[in-house]
C-alpha positions as CSV (number, residue, x, y, z in Angstrom):
1,M,-28.4,88.2,98.1
2,V,-26.0,88.1,100.9
3,K,-24.8,84.8,102.2
4,E,-26.3,85.3,105.7
5,F,-29.7,85.8,104.2
6,E,-29.4,82.6,102.2
7,D,-28.3,80.8,105.5
8,L,-31.3,82.3,107.2
9,K,-33.6,81.1,104.5
10,K,-32.3,77.6,104.8
11,E,-32.9,77.6,108.6
12,L,-36.4,79.0,108.1
13,E,-37.3,76.2,105.7
14,K,-36.7,73.7,108.5
15,L,-39.6,75.3,110.5
16,P,-43.3,74.4,110.1
17,K,-45.1,76.5,107.5
18,A,-47.1,78.4,110.1
19,Q,-44.0,79.3,112.0
20,Q,-42.2,80.4,108.8
21,K,-45.1,82.7,108.0
22,E,-45.2,84.2,111.6
23,W,-41.4,84.7,111.5
24,V,-41.5,86.4,108.1
25,D,-44.6,88.6,109.0
26,N,-42.8,89.8,112.1
27,W,-39.7,90.8,110.1
28,L,-41.8,92.5,107.4
29,D,-43.5,94.5,110.2
30,E,-40.1,95.4,111.6
31,I,-38.9,96.6,108.2
32,K,-42.0,98.8,107.7
33,W,-41.6,100.2,111.2
34,S,-38.0,101.0,110.7
35,S,-38.8,102.8,107.4
36,K,-41.5,104.8,109.1
37,F,-39.3,105.6,112.0
38,E,-36.4,106.8,109.8
39,S,-38.7,109.0,107.7
40,S,-40.2,110.7,110.8
41,Q,-36.9,111.8,112.5
42,N,-37.6,115.5,112.0
43,E,-41.1,115.3,113.5
44,L,-39.7,113.2,116.4
45,E,-37.0,115.7,117.1
46,M,-39.6,118.5,117.1
47,L,-41.8,116.6,119.6
48,A,-38.8,115.9,121.8
49,R,-37.8,119.5,121.9
50,E,-41.4,120.5,122.7
51,A,-41.6,118.0,125.5
52,S,-38.3,119.2,126.9
53,E,-39.5,122.8,126.9
54,E,-42.8,121.8,128.6
55,Y,-40.8,119.9,131.2
56,R,-38.4,122.8,131.7
57,D,-41.3,125.3,132.0
58,G,-43.1,123.1,134.6
59,K,-46.0,122.2,132.4
60,T,-45.7,118.5,133.0
61,K,-47.0,116.2,135.7
62,D,-45.4,113.0,137.2
63,L,-47.2,109.8,136.2
């Protein structure tokens, strides 16, 4: 494991258990989100193109 992670672990161990769990849960969610986001780049690019075309064609409304 990288040194920075070991340093982080030492700092986390200083926190109360509930705060440690909250912190770790948040980071695990972030890792899952990042993985999903990376795997959906083609779909996101397609949706962005579609939205741009709709905007260009006047098919959108201001919010």
